[in-house]
C-alpha positions in Angstrom: 117.1 11.3 67.0 116.6 13.0 70.4 117.8 11.2 73.5 115.2 8.9 75.2 114.4 8.8 78.9 116.7 5.7 79.1 119.5 7.7 77.5 119.0 10.5 80.0 119.1 8.1 83.0 122.6 7.1 81.9 123.7 10.7 81.5 124.5 13.4 84.1 121.4 15.4 83.2 119.1 16.6 86.0 115.9 14.9 85.2 112.4 16.4 85.4 109.4 14.1 85.3 105.8 14.8 86.2 102.5 12.9 86.0 99.0 13.0 84.7 95.8 11.3 85.9 93.6 9.6 83.4 90.1 11.0 83.2 87.1 9.5 84.9 85.3 9.2 81.5 86.0 8.5 77.9 87.2 12.0 76.6 91.0 12.8 76.6 90.7 16.4 75.4 91.3 18.0 78.8 94.2 15.7 79.6 95.9 16.4 76.3 95.3 20.2 76.6 96.7 20.1 80.2 99.9 18.4 79.2 100.4 20.7 76.3 101.4 23.3 78.9 104.4 21.0 79.6 105.5 20.4 76.0 109.3 20.3 75.9 109.6 20.9 79.7 109.8 17.3 80.9 111.9 14.3 80.3 108.9 11.9 80.8 105.3 12.0 82.0 104.0 9.4 84.4 100.5 8.1 83.7 98.8 6.9 87.0 97.0 3.6 87.4 93.7 4.1 89.2 95.5 6.5 91.6 94.3 6.3 95.2 92.2 3.3 94.2 89.8 5.6 92.3 88.5 4.1 89.0 89.7 6.0 85.9 90.5 5.3 82.3 93.2 2.7 81.6 96.8 4.1 81.8 97.5 2.0 78.7 95.1 4.0 76.6 96.2 7.4 78.0 99.9 6.5 77.6 99.3 5.7 74.0 97.5 9.0 73.4 100.4 10.9 75.0 102.9 9.1 72.9 101.0 10.0 69.8 101.1 13.6 70.9 104.8 13.6 71.2 105.4 13.0 74.9 107.6 10.3 76.4 105.7 8.4 79.0 106.2 6.3 82.1 103.2 4.0 82.5 102.5 3.1 86.1 101.4 -0.4 86.9 100.0 -1.5 90.3 99.6 -5.0 91.8 96.2 -4.2 93.1 93.9 -4.8 90.1 95.3 -7.6 88.0 96.5 -11.1 88.4 99.8 -12.3 86.8 98.1 -13.2 83.5 96.6 -9.7 83.1 99.8 -8.0 84.2 101.8 -9.8 81.6 99.2 -9.2 78.9 99.1 -5.5 79.6 102.9 -5.3 79.6 103.1 -7.0 76.2 100.4 -4.7 74.9 102.1 -1.6 76.2 105.4 -2.4 74.6 103.7 -3.2 71.3 102.2 0.3 71.4 105.6 2.0 71.9 105.6 2.4 75.7 109.1 1.8 76.9 109.1 3.0 80.5 107.1 1.6 83.4 107.0 2.3 87.1 105.9 -0.5 89.4 104.0 0.0 92.7 101.8 -2.0 95.0 98.7 0.3 94.8 96.5 1.8 97.5 94.0 -0.6 99.0 90.5 -0.5 97.5 88.9 0.6 100.7 90.6 4.0 100.2 89.0 4.6 96.9 85.6 5.1 95.3 84.8 1.4 95.0 85.5 0.2 98.6 83.7 -3.1 98.0 86.0 -4.0 95.1 88.1 -7.2 95.7 91.8 -6.4 95.6 93.9 -8.8 93.7 97.5 -8.5 94.9 98.5 -11.7 93.2 102.0 -10.4 93.3 103.8 -7.8 95.4 105.9 -5.0 93.8 109.2 -7.0 94.3 107.7 -10.1 92.6 106.3 -7.9 89.8 109.7 -6.4 89.2 111.2 -9.9 89.0 108.5 -10.8 86.5 109.3 -7.8 84.3 113.0 -8.7 84.4 112.2 -12.2 83.3 110.0 -10.9 80.5 112.8 -8.6 79.4 115.0 -11.7 79.2 112.5 -13.4 76.9 110.3 -15.6 79.2 106.9 -15.3 80.8 106.4 -16.1 84.4 105.7 -19.8 83.7 109.1 -20.1 81.8 107.6 -20.1 78.3 109.5 -18.3 75.6 108.2 -14.9 74.5 108.4 -14.0 70.8 110.0 -10.6 70.3 110.3 -9.9 74.1 110.0 -6.4 75.5 112.9 -4.3 76.8 111.4 -2.0 79.4 113.1 0.7 81.4 111.9 -0.2 84.9 111.4 2.0 87.9 109.7 1.8 91.3 108.5 4.1 94.0 109.7 4.7 97.6 109.0 6.8 100.6 112.0 8.6 102.1 111.8 7.9 105.8 115.1 6.1 106.6 113.7 5.1 110.0 111.1 2.9 108.3 113.4 -0.1 108.2 110.9 -2.4 106.5 110.4 0.1 103.6 114.2 0.5 103.2 114.6 -3.3 103.2 111.9 -3.5 100.5 113.7 -0.8 98.5 116.9 -2.8 98.6 115.0 -5.9 97.3 113.5 -3.9 94.5 117.0 -2.6 93.5 118.2 -6.2 93.2 115.5 -6.8 90.6 117.3 -4.4 88.2 115.7 -1.0 88.9 116.8 1.8 86.6 115.2 4.6 88.5 113.4 5.4 91.8 110.7 8.0 92.1 109.9 9.0 95.7 107.0 10.2 97.7 106.8 14.0 98.1 109.7 15.5 100.0 109.3 18.4 102.4 112.0 17.5 104.9 115.3 17.9 103.2 117.4 16.8 106.2 115.4 13.5 106.3 115.9 13.1 102.5 119.7 13.5 102.9 119.7 10.4 105.2 117.5 8.6 102.6 120.0 9.5 99.8 122.8 7.9 101.8 120.9 4.6 101.7 119.9 5.0 98.1 123.4 5.8 97.0 124.5 2.3 98.0 122.0 0.9 95.5 123.4 2.9 92.6 120.0 3.7 91.2 119.1 7.2 90.1 116.7 8.9 92.6 114.0 11.3 91.4 112.5 13.2 94.3 108.8 13.8 94.5 107.4 17.4 94.7 103.8 18.2 95.5 103.2 22.0 95.8 101.0 22.7 98.8 97.8 24.7 98.4 96.9 25.3 102.0 98.0 24.6 105.6 95.0 22.2 105.8 96.4 20.2 102.9 99.8 20.0 104.7 98.1 18.7 107.8 96.1 16.2 105.8 99.2 14.8 104.1 101.0 14.4 107.4 98.1 12.5 108.9 97.0 10.4 105.9 99.9 9.8 103.5 102.5 7.3 104.7 106.1 8.5 104.4 105.3 12.2 104.1 106.7 14.6 106.7 105.6 18.3 106.2 107.8 20.1 108.7 106.5 22.5 111.3 108.1 25.5 109.7 106.5 24.8 106.4 103.1 24.5 108.0 103.6 27.8 109.8 104.5 29.5 106.6 101.4 28.2 104.9 99.2 29.3 107.9 100.7 32.8 107.7 100.6 33.2 104.0 98.2 35.7 102.4 98.3 33.8 99.1 98.6 30.1 100.1 98.9 28.7 96.6 101.7 31.2 95.8 103.5 30.3 99.1 103.2 26.6 98.3 104.9 27.3 94.9 107.7 29.2 96.7 108.2 26.4 99.1 108.3 23.8 96.3 110.8 25.9 94.3 113.1 26.2 97.3 112.9 22.5 97.8 113.8 21.8 94.2 116.8 24.0 94.4 118.0 22.2 97.6 117.2 18.8 96.1 119.1 19.5 92.9 122.3 19.0 94.9 121.2 15.7 96.4 119.6 13.6 93.6 119.3 13.0 89.9 116.0 14.8 89.4 112.5 15.8 90.6 109.1 14.4 89.9 106.4 17.1 90.1 102.9 15.9 91.1 100.3 18.6 91.0 97.0 18.1 92.8 94.7 18.7 89.8 95.8 20.4 86.6 99.2 21.6 85.6 98.2 25.3 85.5 100.9 26.4 87.9 103.6 23.8 86.9 105.3 26.0 84.2 105.5 28.8 86.8 107.1 26.4 89.4 109.7 25.4 86.8 110.6 29.0 86.2 110.7 29.9 89.9 113.0 27.0 90.7 115.3 27.7 87.7 115.1 24.2 86.2 112.8 24.8 83.3 114.2 23.8 80.0 113.9 27.5 78.9 116.3 28.3 81.8 118.8 25.7 80.9 
């Protein structure tokens, strides 16, 4: 039997994860065709949960479809859209369908998405949700009632990598105390800043998987600096993107260079394309971490 994502977290292997966004519709054919490009190249695929507060198909349904297609998945779960009853129900349902890995996050506020008048729930924050999952793994629901055949999830969380954000670093330490088994970070463009973050994360003894978002233009780099908390696209990278004749190609080169640098600093990378995975196999080859290169 091949090693699971849990097995790999306990090994010395350099981990490669990525993510897919559920469709805004009922057909999964495009998603399944897109991830087929990644078959055998990743240790797990995240399935986002109404990413950027934009309504999409349930990550539970997409995760099950990916599992049936032979992919190991990490189902993301946000605090934004469900109260504690719904969160526990979805977790039990996910485990019964074979989903073993989850990644907990707060979730972008609804005003940032396509339903700005939607009422956010936030019945729990991400630390409380992690504590609830730990309790469920131990065989009890949040009210203290016994769970028959309880789950045994591999549990991760997300973090930005700015060590000067003391509140975020404090929250990360609280998350780690809830039994984290991996951390996936916001996109990393500043390796020096990431080194300082790793010094903090190393104390937590939780595997860190660094986020990678290949840039497509200098405008995209500026947008991310101005609108995505925790991201720092450095001046030299922006200048490279501005001077590039082929911006997408230059973005891939920058991402590949980052991956090679990050390989010495953390346990893996989490590749997050904006859109489809058309260029992801090329990025893996350029960075030298593709499974065909190992």
